[in-house]
N, C-alpha and C positions, 0 to 999 in steps of 0.2 A: 405486325411482325414483332417477335420478341427481341429485346435489346441485348440478350446474352444467351449462351448455350451452357446450361448447367451440367457439369460432368461429375459423375461418381466413379471413382477408380478403386478397384478391388485388387490389392497387392501393392507393396511399397518397397520391395527390395531393388535389385539392379534395374529390372525392366520398369518398375514404378518410377525410378529416377529418370530414366530415358523418356518415358511418356510425359512426366511432369514438365520436363524441359521442352518437349515438343508442343504441348498444349500452351505453355506460356509464350513460346516464340513464334507459333504459327501466324499470328496477326502481323508480325514484323516482316514475314516473307510473302504472305499471300493477302490479297484483298478479300476479306471474309465478310459476308452479309451480317453476321453476328459474331461477337467475340466469345471464345471459350471462357467459362468461369469455373475455377477449381472449387467446386462446392463441397465435396466430401470425399475422404479417402478412408479405406478400410484395411486393417491388418490384424494380426493375432496378438501382438505384444504391445501393450499400451504405451510404455515409456519410449521405446525407439520410434513408435508410430507418432507420438506427440512431437518428438524432435523433428521427424520427417515433415510433419504438417506445418510446423513453424518455419522450417528452412525453405521449403518449396512454395509456401504461400497458399496452402489449402485453407479454406474457410473453416471446415469442421473435420473431425475424424471419429471413427467408431470401430469397435472390435467385433461388431455384428454386421456381417455383409448384407444380410437381409434388410436391415434398417437403412443401409445406404441405397440399395437397389429399389426399395419400395417408396422412397421419398417422392411425394407428388411433384415437386418442382424439378426433379432430375430428368434431363432429356437424354443423356447418353451414359451408358454403363461401359466403362473401359476395364477389360478383364486382363490382369497382369499376373495371375496366380500360377502356381504349378499346373501342369497339364491336366492332372486327374481331378482338379477342382473346376475346370472350365464348364463342364456340362451343367452342373447344378446352378451355378451363377447365371449362365447364359439363358437357361430355360426359365428361371425366375424373372429375368429381365424381359424376355420375350412376352411372358404372360402379363407383365406389368405394362407392356406397350412401349418399352424404351428402345431407342436405337442402340445397337451393339457394336463395339469396337473390341475385337478379341485377338489376343496374341496367338500365334501358331504354336503347335498344331491345334486344330479346333478342339479335339478331345482325344481320347485314347483308344477308341474303337470305331469301326465303320458304322455299327448299329447306333451309337450315340450321335455320330455326325448326321446320319439320315434322319434321326428324330429332330435334331435342331433345324435342319433344312426344311423339313415338313412344317415345323412350328412357325418359323419366320414367314414362310409363304402363306400359311393360313392366317397368321396375325397381321401380315402386311407391314412388318417393321423393317427399317433400314438396318443392314448388317454388313460388317466388313471384317475380313480376316487379315491380320497384319503381316502380309508378305511385302515388306517395305522396299525391297529392291526394285519393284516396279516403278517407284518414284525417283529413282536415280536419273539424272539428266541423260547419261549415255544410253540407258535402257529406253527412255522415252524417245530419243532420237532414232534408235534402232527400230522401234515400233513404227515410227513415221516412215522410215526408209522402206520397211517391208510393206506396210499398208498402201503406200503410194506407188509401189511397183518399181522403185528406184534400183533395187538389187535383184529383181526377178523372183523366181520361185525358190524358197528355201529347200535345199535337199538334205542338209546334214546339220544336226545339232550336236555339240559337244560341250560338256560342262564338267568342271573339277572343283570341288570345294573341300579344302583340307585345312585342319586346325591341329595344333600340337599341344594344347594346354592341359590335356589329361594324359599325356604320355607317361607321367610319373606314376608307377604302380602304387605309391603311397597316397595318391590323391583319394580322398574319402568317397564312400559310397553314398553320394547325394541322391536326391529323388530322381535326377535326370538319368541315372544309371540303373533304375529298377523298372521293370516292365509294368508293374501294377500302378505306378505313379506317373510314368512317362509314356507308356504305350509302346514306344520303340526308342532306339538310340539315335545314332547319327543320321539315320534315314529321315526321321521326323524332324530332327534338330537342324541339320544342314541341307540334306538332299531335298527336303520339301521346298526350300527356296528355289533350287534349280528346276525342280518339276514345275513350280508355279510360273517361273520365267519362260520355260519351254512352252507351256500351254498358252501363255500370254503372247509370245512372239511367233510360234510356229503353228500351234493348234492342239486339238485333243489327241491323246495317246490311245491307240487301239490294241496294242499287244506289248507284253513286257517279258523279258528274260532277266532274272535277277539273282544276285548272290550276296548274302550277308554273313559276316563272321564276327566273332568276339575274340580279341587278342589277349586282353587282360581280364581274366575270368573271376578274380577275387580282389576286393578292395577293403580297406579298413572301415569299420563302422564307427561313426562319431555321433554324439548326441544331437548336434545341430550344426549344419553347414550348408550354405548356399553355394552354388557353383562358383561364383566369382570371388567371394571372400575366401573360399577354400583354395582357389587357384593362386591367390596372392598372399596366403598365410605364411608367416615366418615361424609358426609354432614348431617346437621340437618334440612336443608330446606325441607319442605314437601309440594309438590304440592297439590292443592285443587281439581283439575279436575281429574276424574277417567275415565279409558277406559276399554272396554270389552276385556277379554282374550278369543279368539275364537279358540285356539288350545289346544291340549291334555296335561294334566299333567301326566297321567298314560296310558300306553298301555300294554295290555296282549294278548298273542296269544297261541293257540294250533294248531299245524300244522302236516301235514303228508308229508314226503319226497317221492320223486320218487322211491327210493330204498326200501320203506316200513317202514323206521324208523319213529318215532314220535318225536315231539319236543314241548317244553314249553318255552315261552319267557316272560320276565317281565321287564319293564322299567318304571322308575318313577323319 
């Protein structure tokens, strides 16, 4: 057995920090057969990437994600990029026979998702989509109560996931707010967590009635901004050019589960 698990991570902004923290601390919380080793991290901009590498203790860095994914000694590819980049990185990792740890949403279209699922099944690689709320202790206990029959048959699911950090109309048009780069808005970003939990705890969904809408239809265009640094920026510079928001601010669903239960979802 190998004495360590070599990780290649693609993406180093907010989610890259969260994943780096998790890889470093997992052995402190869990008895692992092998310890994760932060082998190589990939990003677009060399100088901030170099600083990230040194701060979080990664062994190497590269601005060419293919170089990271194709390294022979890499065991796991951790994908922390914007959604529209997931497919190419994941497919390359699958073809290289690497285990995959991918942030949600998996990709920006059903067709891409189906291709990836077919590829991992054909290649036989381990794969995991990061809907992390499954690992919360309360959710694990709820799963136990349901599976052991302690609460009887679930009849009704209700979930509400609300955040207010982009209520400001001056919040810039980041990649998360454009269909071509995000696929969809709050439905993929927040509601996907609720859907994953519902399927995990109650079962598969067989019918859906849904409504999505966009309240803030235009936002300022800026040269470069990630969601989280834009949300916390104190800059007073206001761009004059505006861009169209073509993803949803609100998603609501009524569903029926395979076991006859019904559910209501709200995300905004």
